[in-house]
C-alpha positions in Angstrom: 136.5 49.7 159.9 135.1 46.4 158.6 137.2 44.0 160.2 141.3 42.8 161.0 143.2 41.1 159.3 146.7 39.3 160.1 149.9 38.5 158.3 151.3 35.5 159.2 154.6 33.4 158.5 157.2 31.9 159.6 160.4 34.6 159.8 161.9 35.9 156.6 159.1 35.1 154.1 158.4 38.5 153.4 155.6 39.5 155.9 156.8 43.2 156.3 156.9 43.8 152.5 153.3 42.9 151.9 152.2 45.0 154.9 153.8 47.9 153.7 152.8 47.1 149.9 149.1 47.2 151.0 149.1 50.1 153.5 151.1 51.9 151.0 153.9 53.5 153.2 157.4 52.0 155.0 155.4 51.4 158.5 157.4 47.9 159.1 161.4 47.5 159.0 162.2 45.5 156.4 165.6 44.0 156.8 166.9 41.0 155.0 167.6 39.1 158.4 165.3 36.2 159.9 163.4 37.6 162.8 163.9 41.2 162.7 160.4 42.0 163.0 159.5 41.2 166.8 156.5 43.6 167.7 152.8 43.3 165.7 152.5 46.4 164.1 148.8 48.0 163.0 147.5 50.0 160.7 144.8 51.0 158.7 144.2 50.3 154.8 141.9 50.1 152.4 141.0 48.5 148.9 137.9 49.2 146.8 136.2 51.5 149.7 136.6 48.8 152.6 138.2 50.0 155.1 140.1 46.9 157.3 143.1 47.6 160.2 146.1 44.8 159.2 148.5 43.6 161.9 152.0 42.7 160.8 153.4 40.0 163.2 156.6 38.5 164.0 157.5 35.2 162.5 156.8 31.9 163.7 159.6 29.7 164.5 160.5 26.1 166.2 164.0 26.8 166.6 163.8 28.0 170.7 166.1 31.3 169.4 166.4 34.1 171.9 162.9 35.8 171.2 161.1 33.2 169.2 158.6 32.5 172.1 157.9 35.5 172.4 157.1 36.2 168.2 155.4 33.0 168.4 152.9 34.2 171.4 152.7 37.6 169.4 151.2 35.5 166.2 149.1 33.6 168.3 147.7 36.4 170.0 147.0 38.1 166.4 145.5 35.1 165.1 143.0 35.0 168.5 142.3 39.1 167.4 141.7 38.2 163.7 138.2 38.1 161.1 140.7 37.0 158.5 144.3 35.7 158.0 146.7 36.1 155.5 149.5 32.9 156.0 152.3 34.2 153.8 155.0 31.8 152.8 158.4 31.5 150.6 157.5 30.4 147.0 161.4 30.2 146.3 162.0 27.8 148.9 159.4 25.5 149.4 157.6 24.1 152.1 159.7 23.5 155.5 158.7 22.5 158.7 158.0 25.8 159.7 155.6 26.6 157.5 154.0 23.4 158.2 153.9 24.1 162.4 152.4 27.6 161.6 149.4 25.9 159.5 148.3 23.3 162.2 148.2 26.5 164.3 145.9 28.1 161.7 144.0 24.7 161.3 143.7 25.1 164.6 142.4 28.5 164.7 139.4 28.0 162.3 139.4 31.2 161.2 139.1 32.1 157.5 142.8 32.0 155.7 143.8 33.3 152.4 147.4 31.8 151.0 149.9 34.2 149.8 152.7 32.4 148.1 155.7 35.0 148.1 158.6 36.2 145.8 156.9 34.7 142.4 158.4 38.0 140.7 159.0 35.9 137.4 156.5 33.7 135.0 159.0 30.7 135.2 158.5 30.3 139.4 154.5 30.5 139.0 154.2 26.5 138.9 156.1 26.8 142.2 152.6 27.7 143.8 151.3 24.1 143.3 153.2 22.2 145.9 151.9 24.4 148.9 148.4 23.0 148.0 149.8 20.3 150.4 149.7 22.6 153.5 145.4 22.5 153.6 144.7 26.1 154.0 143.2 26.6 150.6 144.3 27.6 147.0 147.6 29.8 146.7 147.6 33.0 145.3 150.7 34.3 143.7 151.8 37.5 144.8 155.6 39.5 144.8 155.5 42.1 147.6 158.7 43.6 146.4 157.2 44.0 142.9 153.9 44.4 143.8 152.7 41.2 141.6 149.4 39.9 142.4 148.8 42.1 145.9 145.2 42.9 143.7 144.1 39.5 143.4 144.6 39.1 146.9 143.0 42.4 148.4 140.2 41.5 146.0 140.1 38.1 148.1 140.8 40.3 151.6 137.8 41.7 150.6 135.6 39.4 149.4 136.1 37.1 152.6 135.6 40.3 155.0 132.2 40.9 153.4 131.7 37.6 154.3 132.3 38.0 158.0 130.7 41.6 158.7 128.0 41.6 161.5 125.3 43.7 161.7 124.0 45.5 164.5 120.9 46.8 165.8 120.3 50.5 164.9 118.1 50.8 168.4 121.0 49.8 170.2 123.6 52.4 172.0 127.1 50.3 171.8 129.8 51.6 174.5 133.3 50.0 175.2 135.4 50.6 177.9 138.5 51.2 177.6 141.9 51.7 179.4 145.2 50.9 180.3 145.7 47.8 182.2 144.2 47.1 185.8 142.6 50.7 186.1 139.2 48.5 187.2 137.3 47.9 183.4 136.2 44.9 184.4 134.7 45.8 187.8 133.1 48.8 186.2 131.7 46.2 183.2 130.2 44.3 186.2 129.3 46.7 188.1 127.2 48.4 185.1 125.5 44.4 184.2 124.9 44.2 188.2 121.7 45.2 190.0 118.3 45.5 188.2 120.0 45.5 184.8 117.8 42.9 182.2 120.9 41.1 180.4 118.9 39.9 176.9 121.9 37.9 176.1 125.6 37.0 175.5 126.3 37.1 171.7 129.7 35.6 171.1 131.8 37.3 168.6 131.9 35.7 165.1 135.7 35.4 164.6 137.0 36.4 167.7 136.7 35.6 171.7 135.3 38.8 173.0 131.6 39.0 174.1 129.5 41.8 173.7 126.7 41.6 176.6 123.3 43.5 175.3 121.1 45.0 177.9 118.2 46.8 178.3 118.3 49.7 181.1 115.2 52.1 181.5 114.1 51.2 178.1 117.0 51.7 176.1 118.9 48.9 174.8 122.6 49.1 175.6 125.7 46.7 173.9 128.7 47.1 176.4 131.8 46.2 173.7 134.3 43.5 176.1 137.6 44.6 176.1 139.0 42.4 178.5 141.0 40.4 177.2 142.4 37.0 175.9 140.6 34.4 177.0 144.0 32.1 177.5 145.1 31.5 180.9 148.4 32.6 181.8 150.1 35.8 182.5 152.2 35.9 179.5 148.9 36.9 177.6 148.0 39.7 180.2 151.6 41.3 180.1 151.9 42.0 176.7 151.2 46.1 176.3 150.6 46.4 172.4 148.1 43.7 173.0 145.5 46.0 175.1 146.1 48.5 172.6 144.8 46.3 169.4 141.9 45.4 171.6 141.0 48.9 172.6 140.9 49.6 168.7 138.6 47.0 167.9 136.5 47.9 170.7 136.2 51.8 169.8 135.7 50.5 166.0 132.2 48.8 167.6 131.5 51.5 169.4 129.3 54.3 169.4 130.7 56.0 172.8 133.9 55.2 174.7 134.3 54.9 178.4 137.8 56.1 178.9 138.6 54.4 182.3 141.3 56.3 184.4 142.7 54.7 187.6 142.2 57.2 190.8 144.7 55.6 193.1 147.7 55.6 190.4 146.8 58.7 188.6 147.1 59.6 184.6 149.9 58.0 183.1 150.7 58.6 179.4 149.5 55.6 178.7 145.6 56.9 179.1 146.4 59.4 177.2 147.6 57.2 174.2 144.8 55.2 174.2 142.7 57.9 174.5 143.9 59.3 171.7 142.6 56.3 170.0 138.8 57.3 170.6 139.7 60.9 169.8 141.0 60.1 166.4 138.4 57.7 165.7 135.7 60.1 166.0 134.0 58.6 169.0 132.4 60.3 171.9 134.1 60.0 174.8 133.3 59.9 178.8 136.2 60.2 181.2 135.3 57.7 184.2 137.8 58.4 186.7 137.3 55.8 188.8 139.0 54.0 192.3 137.3 57.0 193.6 136.6 55.6 196.3 140.3 55.0 197.4 141.3 58.6 196.9 142.4 60.9 200.0 140.0 63.7 199.3 138.3 66.9 201.0 135.7 69.2 199.4 138.2 70.6 197.0 139.9 67.4 195.3 137.3 66.7 193.3 137.6 70.2 191.9 141.7 69.9 191.7 141.1 66.5 189.9 138.8 68.0 187.2 141.1 70.9 186.1 144.1 68.2 186.0 141.9 65.9 183.7 141.2 69.0 181.4 144.7 69.9 181.5 146.1 66.3 181.0 143.5 65.5 178.4 143.4 69.1 176.4 142.3 67.3 173.3 139.4 65.7 174.9 138.0 69.3 175.8 134.2 67.9 174.5 134.7 64.3 177.1 132.4 64.4 180.4 134.2 63.8 183.0 132.3 61.5 185.8 133.8 60.1 189.1 133.0 56.8 189.8 134.1 53.6 191.9 133.2 50.0 190.6 133.9 48.6 193.8 131.2 50.7 195.4 129.0 51.4 192.8 129.1 55.2 193.2 128.2 57.3 190.2 127.7 54.2 188.5 123.9 55.1 187.7 125.0 57.9 186.6 127.2 56.7 183.5 123.7 56.3 181.1 123.0 59.7 181.2 126.1 61.2 179.9 126.3 57.9 177.3 123.2 58.4 176.4 123.7 62.2 176.2 127.1 61.6 173.7 125.4 59.1 171.5 122.5 61.3 170.9 124.9 64.6 170.3 127.2 62.8 168.1 124.0 62.0 165.8 123.0 65.7 165.7 122.4 67.2 162.5 122.1 71.5 161.8 120.0 72.8 159.6 122.0 74.5 156.5 120.5 78.3 157.3 121.0 77.9 160.7 124.4 76.8 160.7 125.6 79.3 158.1 123.6 82.1 160.4 125.9 81.0 163.8 129.0 81.1 161.3 128.0 84.8 160.0 127.8 86.0 163.7 131.2 84.5 164.8 132.8 86.1 162.0 131.3 89.6 162.7 132.5 88.7 166.4 135.8 87.7 165.1 137.3 88.4 161.6 139.5 86.3 160.3 142.9 87.9 160.1 145.5 87.3 157.3 147.6 84.0 157.7 149.9 82.3 155.0 149.9 85.0 152.7 146.2 86.2 152.4 142.9 86.2 154.2 140.0 83.5 154.9 136.4 84.0 153.5 133.6 81.8 154.3 131.1 81.9 151.5 129.0 78.9 153.3 128.7 75.4 155.1 126.9 71.9 154.7 127.0 69.5 157.3 128.2 66.5 155.4 127.7 63.9 158.1 127.3 62.2 161.5 129.1 60.1 163.9 130.5 62.6 164.4 129.3 65.1 163.0 131.4 66.6 160.5 131.2 70.1 158.5 132.4 71.4 155.0 133.5 75.1 154.8 133.3 76.4 151.3 136.6 79.1 151.5 138.6 81.2 149.5 141.3 79.2 149.9 141.9 76.5 152.6 145.6 77.3 153.3 144.3 80.9 155.0 142.6 79.1 157.7 144.7 79.0 160.8 144.3 76.1 163.7 143.6 78.5 166.3 140.5 79.9 164.0 139.3 76.5 163.1 139.0 75.7 167.2 137.3 78.6 167.7 134.6 78.4 165.0 134.2 74.2 166.5 133.8 76.1 170.0 131.2 78.4 168.8 129.3 75.2 167.1 129.6 73.6 170.3 127.7 76.9 172.4 124.9 77.2 169.7 124.7 73.1 169.1 125.4 71.4 172.2 128.5 68.5 170.9 129.0 67.9 174.2 130.6 64.4 174.6 131.4 63.8 170.7 134.3 65.5 168.5 132.9 67.6 166.0 135.1 68.0 162.5 135.5 71.1 160.4 137.1 70.6 156.6 137.6 73.2 154.3 137.4 73.2 150.4 137.7 75.9 148.2 134.8 76.9 146.0 134.7 76.4 142.7 
């Protein structure tokens, strides 16, 4: 992902319609009632091969409506997280006091802003945009979310500005983030990792957000902890928004090579743990499951084995992930994280020789031949590895519809056994041979 774009503005200016137009599907609720979008909505989008994450926000209002404070807070959080802000106004209504309020909020954010004047779906309304120069947030771009007019011009500007904010990372550095639901010990684990004899190189503040990534060296290897601690603003009101922690995790995941998924050993695995871990899996990142607060768990000689079985059962889609039981408080096994991080990083970048890859797949088919599925029997002609991080393999077959999911899983397991892909997902793509 190239960055995070937040769509902000007062209620009922068409933010959700523009969001849906960019994403290409009806993700947000669209209704002609002010303030209908009460929660931030996140989605992936792309334009001219450039990918980015898009945030739709609730409207920002001056009136003290029942949920106005909540919506204002959500928008402020989205503004703080964004690399770029699209400020939407209603071209038919002109500048309102709410627009002026939002403009001041954006000016204080010191983030790059693109002004989109919506509902300009007729040439007769085009002159309406000049009034909005008075907001002092840049040149207005006329658009119509409902009809798609001007959306291409808007996205051209989005991509242009994202290119200017993109960060370049050290190729010799292993970047990892520590994610998980609130209060599982992420901050304590970060402190434990950075403590003792670590050599902290510097604290680099993110160019466009408050998160701080901390580079350091351990045993001659450069690392960087990608911060997921949360807002720098004080006040529990920010800490208690569950969806905010998800956005923070998504941003950290995209910037990382390896993910440490922290589970609270005292309270056990919750549904939210599985949701958060799912984002790392879907992003194709290497994953290590860290069962933290092990010092607070009542245990005997069989407890670790039982917990291991429970973790595997709850995180079935993370069967490749290593598991480690730690205590950030006492430092127990914290040093054991580094060999696992390095293993996951290296395995996610492993390339397999094409001839060896095809030998393994031939042997796999001899041991377990394909069966009839969807009216035909799969034939695998040959395979290539097309990318790394995660390792991705294309299988050229007679018809991709004949591949049963269980047989794909079987082939995945054979590749893992043959090439040591512990700690990283692998992707198998079937394509019809021409």
